[in-house]
DRENDO-1510 file (C-alpha; in Angstrom, 1 decimal, always signed):
<recs>
REC; n; res; u; v; w
REC; 1; UNK; +0.0; +0.0; +0.0 .
REC; 2; UNK; +2.8; +2.4; +0.8 .
REC; 3; UNK; +4.4; +1.9; -2.6 .
REC; 4; UNK; +1.1; +2.3; -4.4 .
REC; 5; UNK; +0.5; +5.5; -2.5 .
REC; 6; UNK; +3.9; +6.8; -3.5 .
REC; 7; UNK; +3.4; +6.2; -7.2 .
REC; 8; UNK; -0.1; +7.5; -7.3 .
REC; 9; UNK; +0.7; +10.5; -5.2 .
REC; 10; UNK; +3.5; +11.5; -7.6 .
REC; 11; UNK; +1.3; +11.1; -10.6 .
REC; 12; UNK; -1.6; +13.1; -9.3 .
REC; 13; UNK; +0.6; +15.9; -8.0 .
REC; 14; UNK; +1.9; +16.3; -11.6 .
REC; 15; UNK; -1.1; +16.1; -13.7 .
REC; 16; UNK; -4.2; +15.5; -11.5 .
REC; 17; UNK; -6.6; +17.9; -13.2 .
REC; 18; UNK; -5.1; +18.5; -16.5 .
REC; 19; UNK; -8.3; +17.4; -18.3 .
REC; 20; UNK; -10.5; +19.9; -16.6 .
REC; 21; UNK; -8.0; +22.7; -15.9 .
REC; 22; UNK; -8.7; +26.2; -17.3 .
REC; 23; UNK; -5.4; +26.0; -19.2 .
REC; 24; UNK; -6.6; +23.1; -21.2 .
REC; 25; UNK; -10.1; +24.5; -21.8 .
REC; 26; UNK; -11.4; +26.2; -24.9 .
REC; 27; UNK; -12.3; +29.3; -23.0 .
REC; 28; UNK; -10.7; +30.7; -19.8 .
REC; 29; UNK; -12.2; +29.2; -16.7 .
REC; 30; UNK; -14.2; +26.6; -18.6 .
REC; 31; UNK; -13.8; +22.8; -18.5 .
REC; 32; UNK; -12.8; +20.6; -21.4 .
REC; 33; UNK; -13.6; +17.0; -21.8 .
REC; 34; UNK; -10.5; +14.8; -22.0 .
REC; 35; UNK; -9.1; +12.8; -19.1 .
REC; 36; UNK; -5.4; +12.9; -18.2 .
REC; 37; UNK; -3.3; +9.8; -18.6 .
REC; 38; UNK; -3.2; +9.5; -14.8 .
REC; 39; UNK; -7.0; +9.7; -14.5 .
REC; 40; UNK; -7.4; +7.1; -17.3 .
REC; 41; UNK; -5.0; +4.8; -15.4 .
REC; 42; UNK; -7.0; +5.2; -12.2 .
REC; 43; UNK; -10.2; +4.6; -14.2 .
REC; 44; UNK; -8.8; +1.4; -15.6 .
REC; 45; UNK; -7.7; +0.2; -12.2 .
REC; 46; UNK; -11.2; +0.8; -10.8 .
REC; 47; UNK; -12.9; -0.8; -13.8 .
REC; 48; UNK; -10.8; -3.9; -13.6 .
REC; 49; UNK; -11.4; -4.1; -9.9 .
REC; 50; UNK; -15.2; -3.8; -10.3 .
REC; 51; UNK; -15.3; -6.5; -13.0 .
REC; 52; UNK; -13.0; -9.0; -11.3 .
REC; 53; UNK; -13.5; -8.4; -7.6 .
REC; 54; UNK; -17.0; -6.8; -7.1 .
REC; 55; UNK; -19.3; -8.2; -9.8 .
REC; 56; UNK; -18.7; -11.9; -9.1 .
REC; 57; UNK; -19.5; -11.3; -5.4 .
REC; 58; UNK; -22.2; -8.7; -5.6 .
REC; 59; UNK; -25.2; -11.2; -5.6 .
REC; 60; UNK; -23.8; -13.0; -2.6 .
REC; 61; UNK; -23.4; -9.9; -0.5 .
REC; 62; UNK; -26.9; -8.7; -1.6 .
REC; 63; UNK; -28.5; -11.9; -0.4 .
REC; 64; UNK; -26.5; -12.3; +2.8 .
REC; 65; UNK; -26.0; -8.7; +3.8 .
REC; 66; UNK; -22.4; -9.6; +4.8 .
REC; 67; UNK; -20.0; -6.7; +5.0 .
REC; 68; UNK; -17.5; -7.2; +2.1 .
REC; 69; UNK; -14.3; -7.1; +4.2 .
REC; 70; UNK; -12.4; -9.3; +1.7 .
REC; 71; UNK; -13.2; -6.8; -1.0 .
REC; 72; UNK; -12.4; -3.8; +1.2 .
REC; 73; UNK; -9.0; -5.2; +2.0 .
REC; 74; UNK; -8.2; -5.8; -1.7 .
REC; 75; UNK; -9.4; -2.2; -2.5 .
REC; 76; UNK; -7.0; -0.9; +0.1 .
REC; 77; UNK; -4.2; -2.9; -1.4 .
REC; 78; UNK; -4.7; -1.4; -4.9 .
REC; 79; UNK; -5.2; +2.1; -3.7 .
REC; 80; UNK; -9.0; +2.3; -4.1 .
REC; 81; UNK; -9.8; +2.8; -0.4 .
REC; 82; UNK; -9.0; +5.9; +1.6 .
REC; 83; UNK; -7.4; +7.6; -1.4 .
REC; 84; UNK; -8.7; +11.1; -0.4 .
REC; 85; UNK; -6.1; +11.5; +2.4 .
REC; 86; UNK; -3.7; +14.5; +2.0 .
REC; 87; UNK; -0.3; +14.0; +0.5 .
REC; 88; UNK; +1.4; +15.7; +3.4 .
REC; 89; UNK; +0.6; +12.7; +5.7 .
REC; 90; UNK; +1.3; +10.1; +3.0 .
REC; 91; UNK; -2.0; +9.8; +1.2 .
REC; 92; UNK; -2.8; +9.8; -2.5 .
REC; 93; UNK; -5.0; +12.9; -2.2 .
REC; 94; UNK; -7.2; +12.3; -5.2 .
REC; 95; UNK; -9.0; +15.3; -6.6 .
REC; 96; UNK; -12.8; +15.2; -6.5 .
REC; 97; UNK; -13.1; +14.5; -10.3 .
REC; 98; UNK; -10.9; +11.5; -10.1 .
REC; 99; UNK; -12.7; +10.3; -7.1 .
REC; 100; UNK; -15.9; +10.6; -9.1 .
REC; 101; UNK; -14.4; +8.6; -12.0 .
REC; 102; UNK; -13.4; +5.8; -9.5 .
REC; 103; UNK; -16.9; +5.9; -7.8 .
REC; 104; UNK; -18.7; +5.4; -11.2 .
REC; 105; UNK; -16.6; +2.4; -12.1 .
REC; 106; UNK; -17.0; +0.8; -8.7 .
REC; 107; UNK; -20.8; +1.4; -8.6 .
REC; 108; UNK; -21.1; -0.3; -12.0 .
REC; 109; UNK; -20.1; -3.5; -10.2 .
REC; 110; UNK; -22.3; -3.0; -7.1 .
REC; 111; UNK; -23.4; +0.3; -5.4 .
REC; 112; UNK; -23.6; -1.4; -2.0 .
REC; 113; UNK; -20.0; -2.4; -2.1 .
REC; 114; UNK; -19.1; +0.9; -3.7 .
REC; 115; UNK; -20.8; +2.7; -0.8 .
REC; 116; UNK; -18.9; +0.5; +1.7 .
REC; 117; UNK; -15.7; +1.8; +0.1 .
REC; 118; UNK; -16.6; +5.4; -0.6 .
REC; 119; UNK; -18.5; +6.1; +2.7 .
REC; 120; UNK; -15.1; +6.0; +4.5 .
REC; 121; UNK; -14.3; +9.1; +2.4 .
REC; 122; UNK; -17.4; +10.9; +3.7 .
REC; 123; UNK; -16.3; +10.2; +7.3 .
REC; 124; UNK; -12.8; +11.5; +6.6 .
REC; 125; UNK; -13.7; +14.6; +4.7 .
REC; 126; UNK; -14.6; +16.8; +7.8 .
REC; 127; UNK; -11.1; +15.9; +9.2 .
REC; 128; UNK; -9.4; +16.5; +5.9 .
REC; 129; UNK; -11.1; +19.9; +5.6 .
REC; 130; UNK; -11.0; +21.0; +9.2 .
REC; 131; UNK; -8.6; +18.9; +11.3 .
REC; 132; UNK; -5.4; +20.2; +12.7 .
REC; 133; UNK; -2.1; +18.6; +12.0 .
REC; 134; UNK; -2.2; +16.3; +15.0 .
REC; 135; UNK; -5.7; +15.1; +14.3 .
REC; 136; UNK; -4.9; +14.4; +10.7 .
REC; 137; UNK; -1.8; +12.4; +11.5 .
REC; 138; UNK; -3.5; +10.4; +14.2 .
REC; 139; UNK; -6.9; +9.6; +12.6 .
REC; 140; UNK; -6.2; +9.8; +8.9 .
REC; 141; UNK; -2.7; +8.3; +9.2 .
REC; 142; UNK; -4.0; +5.1; +10.7 .
REC; 143; UNK; -6.2; +4.6; +7.6 .
REC; 144; UNK; -3.1; +4.4; +5.5 .
REC; 145; UNK; -1.4; +1.8; +7.7 .
REC; 146; UNK; -4.1; -0.8; +7.4 .
REC; 147; UNK; -7.6; -1.3; +5.8 .
REC; 148; UNK; -9.7; +0.7; +8.2 .
REC; 149; UNK; -12.8; +2.8; +7.5 .
REC; 150; UNK; -14.4; +5.9; +9.0 .
REC; 151; UNK; -18.0; +7.0; +9.2 .
REC; 152; UNK; -20.1; +10.2; +9.1 .
REC; 153; UNK; -22.3; +10.2; +12.1 .
REC; 154; UNK; -24.9; +13.0; +11.9 .
REC; 155; UNK; -28.4; +11.6; +11.1 .
REC; 156; UNK; -30.7; +10.8; +14.0 .
REC; 157; UNK; -34.1; +9.0; +14.4 .
REC; 158; UNK; -35.8; +12.5; +14.5 .
REC; 159; UNK; -33.3; +14.5; +12.5 .
REC; 160; UNK; -32.4; +13.8; +8.9 .
REC; 161; UNK; -32.8; +16.6; +6.5 .
REC; 162; UNK; -33.5; +19.0; +9.4 .
REC; 163; UNK; -30.0; +19.0; +11.0 .
REC; 164; UNK; -31.2; +21.6; +13.4 .
REC; 165; UNK; -33.3; +18.9; +15.0 .
REC; 166; UNK; -30.3; +17.0; +16.3 .
REC; 167; UNK; -30.7; +16.1; +20.0 .
REC; 168; UNK; -27.4; +14.4; +20.7 .
REC; 169; UNK; -25.7; +16.6; +23.2 .
REC; 170; UNK; -22.1; +17.2; +24.2 .
REC; 171; UNK; -21.5; +18.8; +27.6 .
REC; 172; UNK; -18.0; +20.1; +28.4 .
REC; 173; UNK; -16.6; +19.0; +31.8 .
REC; 174; UNK; -13.0; +19.9; +32.4 .
REC; 175; UNK; -10.8; +18.8; +29.5 .
REC; 176; UNK; -13.5; +16.4; +28.2 .
REC; 177; UNK; -16.9; +16.4; +26.6 .
REC; 178; UNK; -19.6; +14.0; +27.7 .
REC; 179; UNK; -21.8; +12.9; +24.8 .
REC; 180; UNK; -25.2; +11.4; +25.0 .
REC; 181; UNK; -27.6; +10.6; +22.2 .
REC; 182; UNK; -28.6; +8.3; +19.4 .
REC; 183; UNK; -27.7; +8.3; +15.7 .
REC; 184; UNK; -29.4; +6.4; +12.9 .
REC; 185; UNK; -28.8; +5.2; +9.4 .
REC; 186; UNK; -25.0; +5.5; +9.8 .
REC; 187; UNK; -23.1; +4.0; +6.9 .
REC; 188; UNK; -20.1; +1.9; +8.2 .
REC; 189; UNK; -21.6; +2.4; +11.7 .
REC; 190; UNK; -20.7; -1.1; +12.9 .
REC; 191; UNK; -17.3; -1.4; +11.2 .
REC; 192; UNK; -15.8; +2.1; +11.3 .
REC; 193; UNK; -12.6; +2.7; +13.3 .
REC; 194; UNK; -13.8; +6.2; +14.2 .
REC; 195; UNK; -16.7; +8.6; +13.5 .
REC; 196; UNK; -17.1; +12.2; +12.6 .
REC; 197; UNK; -19.9; +13.1; +15.1 .
REC; 198; UNK; -22.1; +16.2; +15.1 .
REC; 199; UNK; -23.6; +17.1; +18.5 .
REC; 200; UNK; -25.3; +20.0; +20.1 .
REC; 201; UNK; -23.1; +22.0; +22.5 .
REC; 202; UNK; -25.3; +25.0; +22.9 .
REC; 203; UNK; -28.4; +24.0; +25.0 .
REC; 204; UNK; -30.3; +27.1; +23.9 .
REC; 205; UNK; -33.0; +25.8; +21.4 .
REC; 206; UNK; -33.1; +29.2; +19.8 .
REC; 207; UNK; -29.3; +29.2; +19.0 .
REC; 208; UNK; -28.6; +29.4; +15.3 .
REC; 209; UNK; -27.4; +26.2; +13.7 .
REC; 210; UNK; -24.2; +27.9; +12.7 .
REC; 211; UNK; -23.3; +28.2; +16.4 .
REC; 212; UNK; -25.2; +25.4; +18.1 .
REC; 213; UNK; -23.3; +22.3; +17.0 .
REC; 214; UNK; -19.8; +21.0; +17.4 .
REC; 215; UNK; -17.9; +18.4; +15.3 .
REC; 216; UNK; -16.0; +15.6; +17.2 .
REC; 217; UNK; -13.8; +12.7; +16.3 .
REC; 218; UNK; -15.0; +9.7; +18.3 .
REC; 219; UNK; -13.3; +6.3; +18.3 .
REC; 220; UNK; -15.7; +3.4; +17.9 .
REC; 221; UNK; -14.1; +1.5; +20.8 .
REC; 222; UNK; -14.7; +4.4; +23.3 .
REC; 223; UNK; -16.7; +3.1; +26.3 .
REC; 224; UNK; -20.4; +4.0; +25.9 .
REC; 225; UNK; -20.4; +3.8; +22.1 .
REC; 226; UNK; -22.9; +1.0; +21.2 .
REC; 227; UNK; -23.6; +0.2; +17.5 .
REC; 228; UNK; -27.1; -1.4; +17.0 .
REC; 229; UNK; -28.1; -4.2; +14.7 .
REC; 230; UNK; -27.3; -4.1; +11.0 .
REC; 231; UNK; -30.3; -2.8; +9.2 .
REC; 232; UNK; -31.8; -5.0; +6.4 .
REC; 233; UNK; -32.5; -2.4; +3.8 .
REC; 234; UNK; -34.3; -2.5; +0.4 .
REC; 235; UNK; -31.0; -2.2; -1.5 .
REC; 236; UNK; -27.3; -1.7; -1.2 .
REC; 237; UNK; -27.3; -4.5; +1.4 .
REC; 238; UNK; -23.5; -4.9; +1.3 .
REC; 239; UNK; -23.2; -1.6; +3.0 .
REC; 240; UNK; -23.2; -1.6; +6.8 .
REC; 241; UNK; -26.0; +0.7; +8.1 .
REC; 242; UNK; -26.8; +0.9; +11.8 .
REC; 243; UNK; -28.0; +3.1; +14.6 .
REC; 244; UNK; -25.5; +4.0; +17.3 .
REC; 245; UNK; -26.1; +4.9; +20.9 .
REC; 246; UNK; -23.8; +7.2; +22.8 .
REC; 247; UNK; -24.1; +7.0; +26.6 .
REC; 248; UNK; -21.8; +9.1; +28.7 .
REC; 249; UNK; -19.1; +8.9; +26.1 .
REC; 250; UNK; -16.0; +10.8; +27.1 .
REC; 251; UNK; -14.2; +12.6; +24.3 .
REC; 252; UNK; -11.1; +14.7; +24.9 .
REC; 253; UNK; -11.2; +18.3; +23.9 .
REC; 254; UNK; -8.4; +17.6; +21.5 .
REC; 255; UNK; -10.9; +15.7; +19.3 .
REC; 256; UNK; -13.0; +18.9; +18.6 .
REC; 257; UNK; -12.7; +20.0; +15.0 .
REC; 258; UNK; -11.8; +23.7; +14.7 .
REC; 259; UNK; -13.7; +24.9; +17.8 .
REC; 260; UNK; -16.9; +24.6; +19.7 .
REC; 261; UNK; -19.8; +25.8; +17.6 .
REC; 262; UNK; -18.1; +25.2; +14.2 .
REC; 263; UNK; -19.7; +21.8; +13.6 .
REC; 264; UNK; -22.6; +22.7; +11.4 .
REC; 265; UNK; -20.4; +24.5; +8.9 .
REC; 266; UNK; -18.0; +21.6; +8.8 .
REC; 267; UNK; -20.8; +19.0; +8.3 .
REC; 268; UNK; -22.5; +21.0; +5.5 .
REC; 269; UNK; -19.2; +22.0; +3.8 .
REC; 270; UNK; -18.3; +18.4; +3.5 .
REC; 271; UNK; -21.1; +17.8; +1.0 .
REC; 272; UNK; -19.6; +20.1; -1.6 .
REC; 273; UNK; -16.9; +17.5; -2.0 .
REC; 274; UNK; -18.9; +14.3; -1.4 .
REC; 275; UNK; -22.1; +14.9; -3.3 .
REC; 276; UNK; -20.4; +14.7; -6.8 .
REC; 277; UNK; -19.0; +11.2; -6.1 .
REC; 278; UNK; -22.5; +10.2; -4.9 .
REC; 279; UNK; -23.9; +11.4; -8.2 .
REC; 280; UNK; -21.1; +9.5; -10.0 .
REC; 281; UNK; -22.2; +6.3; -8.2 .
REC; 282; UNK; -25.7; +6.8; -9.5 .
REC; 283; UNK; -24.3; +7.2; -13.0 .
REC; 284; UNK; -22.4; +4.0; -12.6 .
REC; 285; UNK; -25.6; +2.2; -11.7 .
REC; 286; UNK; -27.5; +3.8; -14.6 .
REC; 287; UNK; -24.8; +2.8; -17.0 .
REC; 288; UNK; -25.0; -0.8; -15.8 .
REC; 289; UNK; -28.8; -0.7; -16.3 .
REC; 290; UNK; -28.4; +0.6; -19.8 .
REC; 291; UNK; -25.8; -2.1; -20.7 .
REC; 292; UNK; -27.9; -4.9; -19.2 .
REC; 293; UNK; -31.1; -3.7; -20.9 .
REC; 294; UNK; -29.4; -3.2; -24.3 .
REC; 295; UNK; -27.8; -6.7; -24.2 .
REC; 296; UNK; -31.1; -8.3; -23.2 .
REC; 297; UNK; -33.1; -6.4; -25.8 .
REC; 298; UNK; -30.8; -7.8; -28.5 .
REC; 299; UNK; -31.3; -11.3; -27.3 .
REC; 300; UNK; -35.0; -11.3; -26.5 .
REC; 301; UNK; -37.3; -11.7; -29.5 .
REC; 302; UNK; -40.9; -10.7; -30.0 .
REC; 303; UNK; -42.9; -11.0; -33.2 .
REC; 304; UNK; -39.9; -12.5; -34.9 .
REC; 305; UNK; -37.2; -9.9; -34.2 .
REC; 306; UNK; -35.2; -8.7; -31.2 .
REC; 307; UNK; -37.2; -6.3; -29.1 .
REC; 308; UNK; -34.5; -3.7; -29.5 .
REC; 309; UNK; -35.8; -3.2; -33.0 .
REC; 310; UNK; -39.3; -2.3; -31.8 .
REC; 311; UNK; -39.5; +1.5; -31.6 .
REC; 312; UNK; -41.1; +1.4; -28.2 .
REC; 313; UNK; -38.0; -0.3; -26.7 .
REC; 314; UNK; -35.5; +1.5; -28.9 .
REC; 315; UNK; -36.8; +4.9; -27.7 .
REC; 316; UNK; -36.5; +3.7; -24.1 .
REC; 317; UNK; -32.9; +2.8; -24.7 .
REC; 318; UNK; -32.3; +6.2; -26.3 .
REC; 319; UNK; -33.8; +8.0; -23.4 .
REC; 320; UNK; -31.7; +5.9; -21.0 .
REC; 321; UNK; -28.5; +6.8; -22.9 .
REC; 322; UNK; -29.5; +10.5; -22.8 .
REC; 323; UNK; -29.9; +10.3; -19.0 .
REC; 324; UNK; -26.6; +8.6; -18.5 .
REC; 325; UNK; -24.6; +11.0; -20.6 .
REC; 326; UNK; -26.2; +14.2; -19.2 .
REC; 327; UNK; -26.0; +13.1; -15.6 .
REC; 328; UNK; -22.3; +12.2; -16.1 .
REC; 329; UNK; -21.7; +15.8; -17.4 .
REC; 330; UNK; -23.5; +17.1; -14.3 .
REC; 331; UNK; -21.1; +15.4; -11.9 .
REC; 332; UNK; -18.1; +16.4; -14.1 .
REC; 333; UNK; -19.1; +20.0; -13.8 .
REC; 334; UNK; -19.7; +19.8; -10.0 .
REC; 335; UNK; -16.3; +18.1; -9.5 .
REC; 336; UNK; -14.5; +20.5; -11.7 .
REC; 337; UNK; -15.9; +23.5; -9.8 .
REC; 338; UNK; -14.8; +22.3; -6.4 .
REC; 339; UNK; -11.4; +21.2; -7.8 .
REC; 340; UNK; -10.9; +24.7; -9.0 .
REC; 341; UNK; -11.3; +26.0; -5.5 .
REC; 342; UNK; -14.8; +27.4; -6.1 .
REC; 343; UNK; -17.9; +27.0; -4.0 .
REC; 344; UNK; -19.9; +24.4; -5.8 .
REC; 345; UNK; -23.0; +23.9; -3.7 .
REC; 346; UNK; -25.3; +24.7; -6.6 .
REC; 347; UNK; -23.6; +22.3; -9.0 .
REC; 348; UNK; -23.1; +19.6; -6.4 .
REC; 349; UNK; -26.9; +19.6; -5.6 .
REC; 350; UNK; -27.8; +19.7; -9.3 .
REC; 351; UNK; -25.6; +16.7; -10.0 .
REC; 352; UNK; -26.7; +14.7; -7.0 .
REC; 353; UNK; -30.4; +15.4; -7.6 .
REC; 354; UNK; -30.4; +14.9; -11.3 .
REC; 355; UNK; -28.2; +11.7; -11.3 .
REC; 356; UNK; -30.3; +10.2; -8.5 .
REC; 357; UNK; -33.6; +10.8; -10.3 .
REC; 358; UNK; -32.2; +9.6; -13.6 .
REC; 359; UNK; -30.8; +6.4; -12.1 .
REC; 360; UNK; -34.2; +5.6; -10.6 .
REC; 361; UNK; -36.0; +6.1; -13.9 .
REC; 362; UNK; -33.4; +4.2; -15.9 .
REC; 363; UNK; -33.5; +1.3; -13.4 .
REC; 364; UNK; -37.3; +1.2; -13.7 .
REC; 365; UNK; -37.1; +1.3; -17.5 .
REC; 366; UNK; -34.5; -1.5; -17.5 .
REC; 367; UNK; -36.9; -3.7; -15.4 .
REC; 368; UNK; -39.6; -2.9; -17.9 .
REC; 369; UNK; -37.5; -3.9; -20.9 .
REC; 370; UNK; -36.8; -7.2; -19.1 .
REC; 371; UNK; -40.5; -7.7; -18.6 .
REC; 372; UNK; -41.5; -10.4; -16.2 .
REC; 373; UNK; -37.8; -11.5; -16.0 .
REC; 374; UNK; -37.0; -8.1; -14.6 .
REC; 375; UNK; -39.2; -8.7; -11.7 .
REC; 376; UNK; -37.3; -11.8; -10.7 .
REC; 377; UNK; -34.2; -11.8; -8.5 .
REC; 378; UNK; -32.4; -14.2; -10.9 .
REC; 379; UNK; -31.9; -11.3; -13.3 .
REC; 380; UNK; -29.6; -8.3; -12.5 .
REC; 381; UNK; -32.0; -5.4; -13.0 .
REC; 382; UNK; -34.1; -6.4; -10.0 .
REC; 383; UNK; -31.2; -5.7; -7.7 .
REC; 384; UNK; -30.3; -2.6; -9.6 .
REC; 385; UNK; -33.7; -1.1; -9.1 .
REC; 386; UNK; -33.6; -1.8; -5.4 .
REC; 387; UNK; -30.2; -0.3; -5.1 .
REC; 388; UNK; -31.1; +2.9; -7.0 .
REC; 389; UNK; -33.7; +4.2; -4.6 .
REC; 390; UNK; -31.4; +5.3; -1.8 .
REC; 391; UNK; -29.7; +7.8; -4.2 .
REC; 392; UNK; -32.8; +10.0; -3.8 .
REC; 393; UNK; -32.5; +9.8; +0.0 .
REC; 394; UNK; -28.9; +9.7; +1.4 .
REC; 395; UNK; -26.6; +12.7; +1.5 .
REC; 396; UNK; -29.6; +14.9; +1.2 .
REC; 397; UNK; -32.9; +13.9; -0.4 .
REC; 398; UNK; -33.9; +15.0; -3.9 .
REC; 399; UNK; -36.3; +17.5; -2.3 .
REC; 400; UNK; -33.5; +19.0; -0.2 .
REC; 401; UNK; -31.3; +19.3; -3.3 .
REC; 402; UNK; -34.1; +21.2; -5.0 .
REC; 403; UNK; -34.4; +23.6; -2.0 .
REC; 404; UNK; -30.6; +24.2; -2.2 .
REC; 405; UNK; -30.7; +24.8; -5.9 .
REC; 406; UNK; -33.6; +27.2; -5.8 .
REC; 407; UNK; -32.0; +29.2; -2.9 .
REC; 408; UNK; -28.8; +29.5; -4.8 .
REC; 409; UNK; -30.6; +30.6; -7.9 .
REC; 410; UNK; -32.6; +33.2; -6.1 .
REC; 411; UNK; -29.5; +34.5; -4.2 .
REC; 412; UNK; -27.7; +34.9; -7.6 .
REC; 413; UNK; -30.6; +36.7; -9.1 .
REC; 414; UNK; -30.7; +39.1; -6.2 .
REC; 415; UNK; -27.0; +39.8; -6.6 .
REC; 416; UNK; -27.5; +40.4; -10.4 .
REC; 417; UNK; -25.0; +37.8; -11.4 .
REC; 418; UNK; -24.5; +34.1; -12.1 .
</recs>
């Protein structure tokens, strides 16, 4: 792993974003559409891994719900796990666009297994963005030493989209914080080495969210941390999703990110970097649906010819292709914006919302093309349709994304710009 990191780190520092840099664009500050050699190499590694390691085991993990530790370990060995970590502490430090390219390829194999791999990046991002040198070395460094994962611990039974409804509390006592509360739907909740946790530190219910919450790093093995049972979800069953109870959990003040009251901004700022890869995962699933449906439509005959040559089916395939290509462009734009150092909340929400909705439509259409076979678990599109739904829910529902988009548009209109 150390040698892989060294090679990848050198390559990406040299040419990481050549393909979408303003220097390579047709107009100043605009993206172009060719991948760098290094990005193509990373894409090939992820594609090969998805075909050889993920696809053959996807059905097993979907049926059993077993966490894919054997795949996680192999992903770590080839540099596909925890590759967001900064170069200054020995990581590969992939840019967001390259992370998206990898996510799409892994999702093609299985979005549940892809989520098991990529959710560690979601947990790490608050520390990458806001951690001090000591925090980064201690908590990110260990993820480079062995195949460990992190988790993003924010959602609660009564607080999903409404983060202001979080009831988990952290009370400062001396040099420690005492945390009590319950989290829900935490990806990697039972397997993570440590969590990014958001808790209320200001007891005043009228305190603005921007000052009411604090971000903590909490080790899973801390006394009082109790992961619940693994949830049996509709789809993405290889992913480990659980509730977690925190009862008198003592966390040293050294584990506070930035300062008390900064947690909300950290938690929300994370999504600018993590929503584009989520969109890319949805595109990977949609591409798989299109490929499976196209192949099946050329094999299945009706009225003496393959169903692909009936206009009703051919137009469905055309619409699926349109959806895949346009949603891919959406995540490319969102990733490019953040990699240029720009605020990309608008584009990240557009990409996440659009790709999620498109993936669900394409999955449904793929099942329709398969007909009765598509409704049967012996055929791949049944699983793909189940896996697709969560993209409209996690990391902000499609409705929340539309709220963000509309607010951004109105703010820009008021400022007289774009």
